[in-house]
C-alpha positions in Angstrom: 73.6 66.7 68.0 75.2 63.8 70.4 73.5 63.7 73.8 75.5 64.8 76.8 75.7 61.5 78.5 77.2 59.9 75.2 79.9 62.5 75.1 80.6 62.1 78.8 80.9 58.2 78.4 83.1 58.6 75.5 85.4 61.1 77.4 85.7 58.7 80.3 86.6 56.0 78.0 89.5 57.8 76.3 90.8 58.9 79.8 90.7 55.3 80.9 92.6 54.1 77.9 95.3 56.7 78.3 95.7 56.1 82.1 95.4 52.2 82.2 98.9 51.7 80.9 100.2 54.0 83.5 98.7 52.1 86.5 99.7 48.8 84.9 103.3 50.0 84.7 103.2 51.3 88.2 101.9 48.1 89.6 104.3 45.7 87.6 107.2 47.7 88.7 106.7 47.3 92.5 109.4 45.5 94.1 108.7 42.3 95.9 109.5 42.2 99.6 111.8 39.1 99.3 113.6 37.7 96.4 115.9 34.6 96.4 118.3 33.2 94.0 120.7 30.1 94.2 124.3 29.7 92.8 123.4 26.2 91.7 120.2 24.2 91.6 121.9 21.0 92.5 125.0 20.2 94.8 126.7 17.1 96.3 126.9 16.5 100.1 130.0 18.4 101.4 129.7 21.0 98.8 129.0 24.7 99.4 126.0 26.7 97.9 125.4 30.5 98.0 121.9 31.7 98.6 121.1 35.4 97.8 118.2 37.1 99.6 117.3 40.6 98.7 114.7 42.2 101.1 112.8 45.5 100.4 110.6 47.6 102.7 107.6 48.2 100.4 105.9 50.4 103.2 106.1 53.9 104.1 107.3 53.3 107.6 110.8 52.2 108.6 111.5 48.5 109.5 113.7 48.7 112.6 116.5 46.3 113.2 115.7 44.7 109.9 117.0 41.0 109.1 117.2 39.0 106.0 116.0 35.4 106.9 116.5 32.1 105.3 114.6 28.7 105.8 114.0 25.5 103.9 111.2 23.0 103.7 110.8 20.1 104.2 114.2 20.0 105.9 115.2 22.4 108.6 118.0 24.3 107.2 120.5 24.2 110.1 119.9 20.3 110.4 121.8 19.7 107.4 123.9 22.8 106.4 126.2 25.1 108.3 126.4 28.8 107.7 129.8 29.9 106.9 129.5 33.5 105.3 127.0 36.0 104.9 128.3 39.0 102.5 126.3 42.2 102.7 125.3 41.6 106.3 125.5 44.8 108.8 126.6 42.6 111.6 127.3 39.0 112.6 124.8 36.4 111.3 123.2 33.8 113.4 120.6 31.0 113.5 117.0 31.7 114.1 115.8 30.0 117.3 112.7 27.8 117.4 110.9 25.9 120.0 112.9 22.7 119.2 116.2 24.4 118.2 117.4 26.5 115.1 114.9 26.7 112.3 116.8 29.0 109.9 119.6 31.6 109.5 119.4 35.4 109.4 121.6 38.4 108.7 121.3 42.0 110.2 120.8 44.7 107.5 120.0 47.7 109.8 117.0 50.0 109.6 115.1 50.0 106.2 113.3 53.0 105.4 110.4 53.0 103.1 111.4 51.8 99.5 115.0 50.7 100.7 116.5 47.4 99.9 119.3 45.1 101.2 120.9 42.2 99.6 122.8 39.4 101.6 124.7 36.3 100.1 124.4 33.5 102.5 127.0 30.8 102.1 126.2 27.2 103.2 128.1 24.1 103.6 126.0 21.0 102.9 126.8 18.3 105.4 128.4 15.0 104.3 125.4 13.1 105.8 122.6 15.4 104.4 119.7 13.7 103.2 119.4 13.3 99.4 116.4 15.1 97.9 114.7 18.4 97.2 114.8 21.5 99.5 112.7 24.6 99.0 114.3 27.8 100.1 112.1 30.4 101.8 112.9 33.9 102.7 111.5 36.6 105.0 112.0 40.3 105.9 112.1 40.6 109.7 112.4 43.4 112.1 111.6 44.5 115.7 108.4 46.2 114.4 107.5 44.1 111.4 107.8 40.8 109.7 106.7 39.9 106.2 105.1 36.8 105.0 107.4 34.0 104.3 108.1 33.8 100.6 108.7 30.6 98.7 111.8 30.5 96.4 114.0 28.1 94.4 114.5 24.5 94.9 117.9 22.9 95.8 118.6 19.2 94.8 121.1 17.4 97.3 122.8 14.4 95.9 124.3 12.1 98.4 125.5 9.2 96.2 128.8 8.9 94.3 130.0 5.7 92.6 133.7 4.9 93.1 135.0 2.5 90.5 138.3 0.7 91.4 141.0 -0.7 89.3 144.3 -2.5 90.1 147.4 -2.8 87.7 150.8 -4.4 88.3 154.1 -3.7 86.5 157.2 -5.8 87.4 160.3 -3.6 88.1 163.0 -6.3 87.9 166.6 -6.0 88.8 169.1 -8.4 90.3 169.4 -6.4 93.5 165.8 -5.3 94.4 163.2 -6.9 92.3 159.8 -5.9 93.0 156.1 -5.6 91.7 154.9 -2.0 91.6 151.2 -1.8 91.9 148.8 1.2 90.9 145.4 1.5 92.5 143.0 3.8 90.7 139.7 5.1 91.7 137.3 6.9 89.3 134.4 8.8 90.3 131.4 7.8 88.3 128.9 10.2 89.9 126.2 11.4 90.2 127.8 13.3 93.1 131.5 13.9 94.1 133.2 11.3 95.8 134.5 13.0 98.9 136.9 10.3 100.1 137.4 6.6 99.4 139.6 3.9 100.9 140.9 1.0 98.9 142.4 -1.9 100.6 144.6 -4.4 98.8 145.1 -7.7 100.6 148.6 -9.1 100.3 149.0 -13.1 99.9 150.5 -14.8 102.9 154.2 -14.4 103.1 154.4 -11.1 101.3 155.0 -7.5 102.6 154.7 -4.1 101.0 156.5 -0.9 100.6 153.5 1.5 101.1 154.5 4.3 98.8 151.5 6.6 98.4 149.4 4.3 100.8 149.6 3.0 104.3 150.8 -0.6 105.3 148.6 -2.5 107.8 148.8 -6.1 108.8 148.7 -8.1 105.7 147.2 -5.3 103.5 147.8 -1.9 102.1 145.3 1.0 102.5 145.2 3.7 99.8 143.0 6.8 100.1 141.8 9.1 97.5 139.3 12.1 97.1 137.6 14.3 96.5 136.6 12.9 93.0 134.3 14.9 90.8 132.3 12.8 88.2 134.8 11.6 85.6 137.9 12.4 87.6 140.6 9.7 88.6 143.2 9.5 91.1 145.9 7.0 91.5 148.0 5.5 94.3 151.1 3.4 94.2 152.7 0.7 96.3 155.3 -2.1 95.7 155.8 -5.6 96.8 159.4 -7.0 96.9 159.8 -10.6 95.4 162.8 -13.1 95.8 164.0 -16.4 95.1 161.5 -18.0 97.5 158.7 -16.6 95.4 159.7 -18.4 92.2 157.1 -20.4 90.6 154.2 -19.4 93.0 151.2 -17.6 91.7 150.0 -14.7 93.8 146.6 -13.1 93.7 146.1 -9.5 94.7 142.7 -8.2 95.3 141.9 -4.4 95.8 138.4 -3.6 97.4 136.7 -0.3 98.3 136.3 -0.7 102.0 134.9 2.8 102.7 133.8 5.9 100.7 131.7 8.9 101.3 128.9 9.5 100.3 126.9 6.3 99.7 128.4 4.2 96.8 125.4 2.9 94.9 127.2 0.5 92.5 128.8 -2.5 94.1 129.9 -4.2 90.8 133.0 -2.1 90.4 134.3 -2.0 94.0 136.9 -4.7 93.6 139.7 -5.4 91.2 142.2 -8.4 90.8 145.5 -9.0 89.6 147.3 -12.5 89.4 151.1 -12.4 89.2 153.6 -15.6 88.8 157.4 -15.2 89.7 158.9 -17.1 86.9 162.5 -16.2 87.8 164.2 -13.4 89.6 164.2 -11.2 86.4 160.8 -12.5 85.0 157.3 -12.0 86.5 154.0 -12.4 84.6 150.9 -10.3 85.9 147.6 -10.3 84.3 
């Protein structure tokens, strides 16, 4: 006959084996207090990103005046991003004050009873001059009678460089009455970020003037502005230069150069383009 203590030990073992999966399921199903998600893991300066924050009251008491709070590190969120929307909030959203200024953003979600959740989608516009690099988002459930630990979430990579490649082409549009050379300024975004805006200035040789077309005429030059340009996209602008009898036999060089752009252009080698035109006759112009 089996000793009593051995029977009891066997019985406790069986009970533990039966109950342990139940306890494990209960523990794994517990809702986190704060969950964060990003609409994109990488953005360009000037872009928008949506950060979803879900807060859950895992306690038995009610969290009064509950808020979903959002921060970043190492950068202070309001210093490089502007809050433009907070879907799901129970009232107006605002910045979180700190000793030296705003340190984050927050959205009211009302009173949260035990087990209740609320989700807010914060829309943030990244500033044109935001520093490049990684920002780690952090979230918190706050209230007038409680505040959770700050939870670390996903990482956002901010890109603040975009290469704007310049090209210049010339097409003679010849006629007896109004002969001219039509110029096309093209700018291509080569990435890694979006070219928010770029200005290309084409210098005119002495004695020539321009009909600005899509651009703007200034003293001795033409300014053409494009943007925004996603990586791989191209935009063109046109202007023209009249020619006449006094121009015959004279070679003219036209140089187009990127004079400004945002964000920073990391490649200088493709910032200029040049075309050389010679007026052979009033009905013949060679450009190359």
